[in-house]
N, C-alpha and C positions, 0 to 999 in steps of 0.2 A: 610449368607443371605445378599442380596443386595437390598436396597431400595433407590429410588431417586425421586426427584420432583423438578421442576422448576416453578417459578411463578413470575409474575410482579404485583407489588402492587403500588397504587397511593402514591405520595409523601405527606403523611399526618401522623400525630402521631398515628392514629389507626392501621396503617400498622405494627407498632412494635409489638403490641399485636397479630395481625393475624399471623405474621411470627413465633412468639414464640408458638402459638397454633399448627400450622402446624408441626413445629419441634417436639413438645411434642407428637403429634399423630404418627408421623413416629417412634419416639423412643419407643413408646408403643409396637411396633411390634418386638422389639429387647430385648435382655437380658442386656441392658445397666444398670449400677449401678445408684442408686439414686444420688450419688455424681456427676457422669458424666452428668446426666440429668440436674441437677441444674447448673453446670458450663456451659453447652451448652446453657441453657436458658439465662444466663447472657451474654454469648458471642453473641448470635444472637440479643438480645435486644440492647446491646451497639452498635453493628455494624449497625443495622437497624436505630437506633436513629441518629447515625452520618450521615447515608445516607439521611435520611429525612431532617435533619437540613442543610446539606451542599450541597445537590444536586441542580442542576440548576432548576429554577422554571419550572413547567410543565413537568418535567421528571418523570420517574417511578423508583421504587426501584426493581431491578431484583435480585432474590434469587434462588440459586441452592443448594439443600441439597442432599448429597450422603452419605448413611450409607452402609459401606461394611465390613461385619464381625465385626471386633473389632475397627473400626475407623469411624469418622464422618468428612466429609468435607463440609464446608459452604462457599459459595461464595456470596458476596453482591456487586452488581454493580449498577452504576448510571451514568448519565451524569453530568460532573463536572470536577474539577481538584483536584489532590492530593495536599494537603497543603504542602508548602515547608518544614515545620517543623514537618511533619507527621511521626516522628520517633516512632517506636513501642517499643523502648528501653527507653523511657523517664520515669522519676519517676512520682509519683502522685503529682498533684499540691497541694500547701498549701495555704489557708485552703481547706479542701475537699468539702467545700460548693460552690466552683467555678467550672466552666466547665473545660473541658480538661482532665477528668479522664478516658474517654472511651477507648482510645488506650492503655494507660498503663494497664488497667484492662484486655483488650483483650490479650495483650502480657503476662501478668502474668498467665492467665488461660488456654491459648491455648498451644498445643504442638508446633505448628508453626502458624505464622500469617505474611502475607506479602502482600504488594500492588503489583499486577501483572501489568506489562506494557501491555497496550492495545492501541487501536486507540486513537488519540488525542481527548480530550474532554470526555473521559470515565475513570471512576475509578472502579477498581475491587479489593476488599479485599478478600483474600483466607485464611481461618482458618481451621486448622485440630486439632482434639482432639481424642485421644484414649479413648475407652469406659470403660476401667479399669476393665475388668473381668465381670463376670456374677453376677446377684443378687443371694442372698442366696435362695436356693430352699425351698419351703414350703413342709414339710413332707406330702406325700400322704397317705391317709387312704384307705386300701383295705379291703373288707369284708372277714371275716373268713368263713370257711366252715359252721359254724353254724349261720352266719348272723351278728355277732358282728364285728365292724370295728377293724382292726389291724393297728398299726403304722408301717411304713416301713422305 
């Protein structure tokens, strides 16, 4: 199954929640595991929060979500600049109460995460995550010939 959606949200904190809701809705159409869903929720939340915080004033947060069979790709773009020290391989800051933990969390949870080179003045973060198999199937109950349900 292939599901995709692109949207532009205003550069405001409420857009983080909206993006997460859209992703959860798209994932509900798939057999993604609960672990994958939870990790993807953190990934899109952190990436959108960074875009909202660091984008140029008046710009939008542009999001593309593509779910293709067993993988999900999320792209978060905005007008701005990639920070010079925007390494996705950095460790978590100490103490954890300070900012700067978004990119390390993204790097730890994503299968791949990279800043994609684009036009000057634009930032695009591409994240991919495998969906990790299918959810456990709930046993279906089928009626027996005499009307009592049978487990299958």
